[in-house]
C-alpha positions in Angstrom: -4.6 11.5 20.9 -1.1 10.6 22.1 0.9 8.2 20.0 3.2 5.8 21.8 6.2 6.4 19.7 9.6 7.9 20.3 9.7 11.7 20.4 6.1 12.0 19.0 4.6 13.5 22.2 7.2 16.2 22.4 6.9 16.9 18.7 3.1 17.1 18.8 3.3 19.7 21.6 5.6 21.8 19.4 3.5 21.9 16.2 -0.1 22.3 15.1 -1.4 19.0 13.8 -2.8 19.0 10.3 -6.5 18.6 9.7 -7.3 15.1 8.4 -7.5 14.4 4.7 -11.0 13.0 5.2 -12.9 15.0 7.9 -14.7 12.7 10.3 -18.1 14.4 10.2 -18.1 15.1 6.5 -17.2 11.5 5.6 -19.3 10.0 8.3 -16.6 8.1 10.2 -17.2 6.6 13.6 -15.2 7.2 16.7 -13.1 4.1 16.4 -12.2 4.9 12.8 -11.3 8.5 13.6 -9.1 7.4 16.5 -7.1 4.9 14.4 -6.7 7.4 11.5 -5.7 10.2 13.9 -2.9 7.9 15.4 -1.6 7.4 11.9 -1.7 11.1 11.0 0.0 12.2 14.3 2.7 9.6 13.9 3.2 10.6 10.3 3.5 14.4 10.9 5.4 14.4 14.1 7.9 11.5 13.5 7.9 10.2 9.9 8.0 13.5 8.1 11.3 14.4 9.7 13.0 11.2 8.7 11.6 11.0 5.1 14.4 13.0 3.4 17.2 10.8 4.8 15.5 7.6 3.8 15.0 9.0 0.3 18.5 10.3 -0.1 20.2 7.1 1.1 17.7 4.7 -0.4 17.5 3.3 3.2 14.6 1.3 4.5 12.6 3.1 7.2 13.2 0.5 9.9 12.9 3.1 12.7 9.4 3.9 11.5 8.4 0.3 11.7 9.4 0.2 15.3 7.1 3.2 15.9 4.3 1.5 13.9 4.6 -1.5 16.2 4.6 0.6 19.4 1.5 2.4 18.1 -0.3 -0.9 17.3 -0.4 -0.1 13.6 1.5 -3.1 12.4 -1.6 -5.0 13.5 -4.2 -2.4 12.2 -6.1 -5.1 10.2 -5.6 -7.9 12.7 -8.9 -8.9 14.4 -9.2 -7.6 18.0 -9.4 -11.2 19.3 -5.9 -11.7 18.1 -4.6 -8.5 19.6 -4.9 -6.1 16.7 -6.9 -3.0 16.1 -9.5 -4.8 14.0 -9.7 -2.1 11.3 -11.8 -2.8 8.2 -10.7 -2.1 4.6 -11.9 1.5 4.5 -10.3 2.4 7.9 -6.9 1.0 6.8 -7.1 2.9 3.5 -7.7 6.2 5.2 -5.0 5.6 7.7 -2.5 4.7 5.0 -3.3 7.9 3.1 -2.4 9.9 6.2 1.0 8.1 6.4 1.6 8.6 2.7 1.1 12.3 3.2 4.3 12.4 5.2 6.5 9.5 3.9 5.5 7.8 0.7 8.0 5.0 1.1 6.8 4.1 4.6 3.2 4.1 3.5 3.8 2.0 0.4 5.9 -0.7 2.3 3.4 -0.7 5.2 0.8 -1.6 2.7 2.7 -4.7 1.7 2.9 -5.7 5.3 -0.8 -4.9 6.1 -2.1 -6.8 3.1 -0.7 -10.0 4.6 -3.2 -9.5 7.4 -6.0 -7.8 5.5 -6.1 -10.5 2.9 -5.9 -13.3 5.4 -8.2 -11.6 7.8 -11.4 -9.6 6.9 -11.1 -10.3 3.2 -10.7 -14.1 3.7 -13.7 -14.0 6.1 -15.9 -13.0 3.1 -14.9 -16.0 1.0 -16.2 -19.6 0.8 -14.5 -22.3 2.9 -15.8 -25.4 4.5 -15.8 -25.7 8.3 -12.6 -27.7 8.5 -10.7 -25.4 6.1 -11.8 -22.3 7.9 -10.8 -23.8 11.3 -7.4 -24.6 9.9 -7.0 -21.2 8.4 -8.0 -19.6 11.8 -5.3 -21.7 13.5 -2.6 -20.7 11.0 -3.4 -17.0 10.8 -3.4 -16.8 14.6 0.3 -17.9 14.5 1.2 -15.2 12.0 -0.7 -12.5 13.8 1.0 -13.4 17.1 4.4 -12.8 15.5 3.3 -9.3 14.4 1.5 -8.2 17.6 4.0 -9.6 20.1 7.3 -9.3 18.3 6.8 -6.7 15.6 7.4 -9.1 12.8 7.3 -7.5 9.4 5.7 -9.3 6.5 6.2 -8.2 2.9 4.2 -9.1 -0.3 6.6 -9.6 -3.3 4.3 -9.7 -6.3 6.0 -8.9 -9.6 8.0 -11.3 -11.7 8.5 -9.2 -14.9 5.8 -11.0 -16.9 2.0 -11.1 -17.1 1.4 -13.1 -13.9 1.3 -10.0 -11.7 -1.4 -8.5 -13.9 -3.5 -11.7 -13.5 -2.9 -12.9 -17.1 -1.1 -16.2 -16.4 0.1 -18.3 -13.5 2.9 -17.1 -11.3 6.3 -18.3 -12.5 7.5 -18.9 -8.9 6.5 -22.5 -8.2 5.8 -24.5 -5.1 6.4 -28.3 -5.4 4.4 -30.3 -2.8 6.7 -32.4 -0.5 6.2 -34.1 2.8 5.2 -31.5 5.4 5.1 -28.5 3.0 6.6 -27.3 -0.3 9.8 -26.5 -2.1 9.7 -23.1 -3.6 11.7 -22.0 -6.6 11.6 -18.7 -8.6 12.1 -15.0 -8.2 10.3 -11.7 -7.5 11.4 -8.3 -8.8 10.6 -4.9 -7.3 10.2 -6.7 -4.0 9.6 -4.0 -1.5 11.1 -4.6 2.0 13.6 -7.0 0.5 16.4 -7.6 3.1 14.3 -6.0 5.8 11.1 -8.1 6.2 11.0 -11.1 8.5 8.7 -13.0 6.2 8.1 -12.8 2.5 4.4 -13.4 1.6 5.1 -15.0 -1.7 2.4 -15.7 -4.3 3.4 -18.8 -6.2 1.9 -21.6 -8.2 1.5 -25.1 -6.7 2.6 -27.6 -9.4 2.7 -31.3 -8.6 4.7 -33.7 -10.7 3.3 -33.9 -14.2 0.8 -31.1 -13.8 0.6 -27.8 -15.8 0.8 -24.5 -14.0 -2.7 -22.9 -13.4 -3.8 -19.6 -11.8 -6.3 -21.7 -9.8 -3.5 -23.3 -7.9 -2.0 -20.0 -6.6 -0.6 -20.3 -3.1 0.1 -17.5 -0.7 3.0 -18.6 1.5 5.0 -16.8 4.2 8.7 -17.6 3.6 11.1 -16.9 6.4 13.6 -14.3 5.3 16.4 -16.3 6.8 15.4 -19.7 5.3 18.0 -21.6 3.3 17.8 -20.8 -0.4 16.4 -17.2 0.0 18.7 -14.5 -1.5 18.4 -10.7 -2.0 20.3 -9.5 -5.0 20.8 -6.4 -7.1 21.1 -2.7 -6.4 18.3 -0.2 -5.6 18.8 3.3 -7.0 15.4 4.4 -8.5 13.8 7.7 -9.4 11.4 7.7 -6.5 10.1 5.5 -3.6 13.7 5.0 -2.8 13.1 4.0 0.8 11.1 0.9 -0.2 14.3 -0.9 -1.0 12.6 -3.1 -3.6 15.5 -5.4 -4.6 15.1 -8.8 -6.3 14.4 -11.9 -4.3 15.6 -15.3 -5.5 14.2 -18.6 -4.1 16.2 -21.9 -4.6 14.6 -25.1 -3.2 13.3 -23.1 -0.2 11.4 -25.5 2.1 8.2 -24.0 3.4 6.1 -25.8 6.0 2.4 -26.2 5.7 1.8 -23.7 8.5 3.3 -21.0 6.4 0.2 -20.7 4.3 -1.4 -17.3 4.6 -4.5 -18.5 2.7 -5.8 -22.1 2.2 -5.5 -23.8 -1.2 -7.8 -22.1 -3.8 -8.7 -19.1 -1.6 -6.3 -16.6 -3.3 -7.8 -17.4 -6.7 -11.3 -17.0 -5.3 -10.3 -13.7 -3.8 -8.8 -12.4 -7.0 -12.0 -13.3 -8.8 -14.5 -12.1 -6.2 -12.7 -9.4 -4.2 -11.1 -7.1 -6.8 -10.6 -4.2 -4.4 -7.8 -6.2 -2.9 -5.7 -4.8 -5.7 -6.6 -1.2 -4.9 -4.5 -1.0 -1.7 -1.5 0.7 -3.3 -3.6 3.8 -4.0 -3.8 5.2 -0.4 -0.2 6.2 -0.5 -0.8 8.3 -3.6 -3.9 10.0 -2.1 -1.5 11.1 0.7 1.0 12.3 -1.8 -1.7 14.3 -3.6 -2.7 16.0 -0.3 1.0 16.6 0.5 1.6 18.4 -2.8 -1.4 20.7 -2.2 -0.4 21.3 1.5 3.1 22.3 0.5 1.8 24.7 -2.2 -0.5 26.5 0.2 2.2 26.8 2.9 4.8 27.9 0.4 2.6 30.7 -1.0 1.8 31.8 2.6 5.5 31.9 3.5 5.2 29.2 6.1 7.5 26.4 4.8 10.4 25.8 7.2 13.8 26.5 5.7 12.6 29.1 3.3 12.3 32.9 3.8 9.0 34.0 5.1 8.0 35.6 1.9 4.3 35.6 1.0 3.3 35.0 -2.7 -0.4 34.5 -2.1 -1.5 37.9 -3.4 -0.8 37.2 -7.1 -3.9 36.2 -9.1 -2.0 33.6 -11.1 -1.0 31.8 -7.8 -4.6 32.0 -6.5 -6.0 30.4 -9.7 -3.4 27.7 -9.6 -4.3 26.8 -6.0 -8.0 26.8 -7.0 -7.2 24.3 -9.8 -5.3 22.1 -7.4 -8.1 22.2 -4.9 -10.7 21.2 -7.5 -8.4 18.3 -8.7 -7.7 17.1 -5.2 -11.4 17.0 -4.3 -12.3 15.1 -7.4 -9.7 12.5 -6.7 -10.7 12.2 -3.1 -14.4 11.8 -3.9 -14.1 9.0 -6.3 -11.4 7.2 -4.3 -13.4 7.5 -1.0 -16.4 6.0 -2.7 -14.4 3.1 -4.1 -12.8 2.1 -0.8 -16.1 2.4 0.9 -17.6 0.0 -1.6 -14.9 -2.6 -1.2 -16.4 -6.0 -0.6 -16.9 -9.5 -2.1 -18.8 -9.8 -5.3 -19.1 -6.1 -6.2 -21.3 -5.1 -9.1 -19.9 -4.1 -12.5 -20.3 -0.4 -11.8 -18.4 -0.7 -8.6 -15.5 -2.6 -10.3 -15.3 0.1 -13.0 -15.3 2.8 -10.3 -12.4 1.0 -8.5 -10.4 1.1 -11.8 -11.3 4.7 -12.2 -10.3 5.5 -8.6 -7.0 3.8 -9.0 -6.2 5.7 -12.2 -7.3 9.0 -10.7 -5.2 8.5 -7.6 -2.0 7.3 -9.4 -2.1 9.8 -12.2 -3.7 12.6 -10.2 -1.0 12.7 -7.5 1.7 13.4 -10.0 -0.5 15.9 -11.9 -0.9 17.8 -8.6 2.8 17.6 -7.8 3.6 19.0 -11.3 1.2 21.9 -10.7 2.7 22.5 -7.3 6.2 22.8 -8.8 5.0 25.1 -11.6 3.2 27.3 -9.1 5.8 27.5 -6.4 8.7 28.1 -8.8 12.3 27.3 -9.0 12.9 26.7 -5.3 10.5 23.9 -5.3 13.0 21.8 -7.3 15.5 21.9 -4.5 16.1 18.6 -2.7 16.1 20.5 0.6 12.4 20.9 0.2 9.8 18.1 0.4 8.0 18.8 -2.9 10.9 17.5 -5.0 10.6 14.1 -3.3 6.8 14.2 -3.5 7.0 14.7 -7.2 9.4 11.8 -7.7 7.5 9.4 -5.4 4.2 10.3 -7.1 5.5 9.5 -10.6 5.9 5.9 -9.6 2.3 5.0 -8.9 1.0 4.6 -12.4 3.6 1.9 -13.1 2.6 -0.4 -10.4 1.0 -3.8 -11.0 -1.5 -5.3 -10.9 -3.5 -2.2 -11.8 -1.1 0.1 -13.8 -2.6 3.2 -15.3 -2.6 1.6 -18.7 -4.3 -1.6 -17.5 -7.0 0.4 -15.8 -7.8 2.3 -19.0 -7.8 -0.9 -21.0 -10.1 -2.7 -18.5 -12.5 0.2 -18.1 -12.9 0.6 -21.9 -13.3 -3.1 -22.6 -15.6 -3.9 -19.6 -17.8 -0.9 -20.3 -18.4 -2.0 -23.8 -18.7 -5.8 -23.4 -20.8 -7.8 -21.0 -19.4 -11.1 -19.7 -19.2 -13.6 -22.5 -19.8 -11.2 -25.3 -17.6 -11.0 -28.4 -17.7 -9.7 -31.9 -17.3 -13.1 -33.6 
């Protein structure tokens, strides 16, 4: 397959493309899925991989990669075909995102924030309850958002965290939307807001609060705020350990007027999704599946003397290295197996076992990626710590996954333990 992106065809002719993380036949993927995923893999390997170090070093947003994603049709991967997108389902998107994460973690993670704006308002929303009038209005509104993406390459983000319990689903979002004539006035802030200063629209989760009402999670709105709207500000520095290219600075909203057509979901639908479609919160994990694969790939190539920029010295003949690679292979296959099962099961109203498996898959991907990167550094030795090699960046990027709301590693463990031991409504009182 040829990707319509700058320099990718020439680059693809010059190198051997990597095998997919998830083999088409082994994982029973159809032709359409395999084609979309192959596009992501080729673009990642031939274009994104070469840019990743500079984005990381300078903490610079990968805007050039987004232009290539648009040209390849991948900004609209989850947009229905009738609206000009690729029409990918949840599983297909997840597998494609893993391939991009394999070559540039920051691009994959921010692309997830963009894609979720279309995934949540598209195939996910189609699974939820709406009356005919509400669904027709939602269809009209999302068509407007989708057209911006497909035609103009508009970038949507998904600022989520606020520094409290709201992002974990414990309380209502502190960012509030006050109903006014023709729309809302939004006030609040979002921290760790990926794509801040670079997205065209911020898909903000906020609480609709009318005069005299108390904030409630049931009244969560999902609104697309124009980045250039009056009252929107990007503040603070961005100099983190890893995922530096995400540029996740703080967003402030001060009396930002948002028209009714900005709604990415109708009233009440986000709350319904959070209750009935829990896999919507698993979409950060594909990036870390890609990073896990990248750590393994680097180790194999390094021990074979095939990493560009290093002497062609083979180290594969030592039993200690062979055992380490075997341990990495086993760990990687375990992570891939549970994660693939979880993203395949994503749907409305999953059973208890499927929800527990989703938590376990999230934990396995987020913690396992860094465990593999740690093994890779130990196995490859001192040179692996050099910033001139990709493994050092993979290690730092992979360390960030277990911290990410709404399903941090700690929350996954807490929920697995509690929900395994208690049925709904049970207590020890």
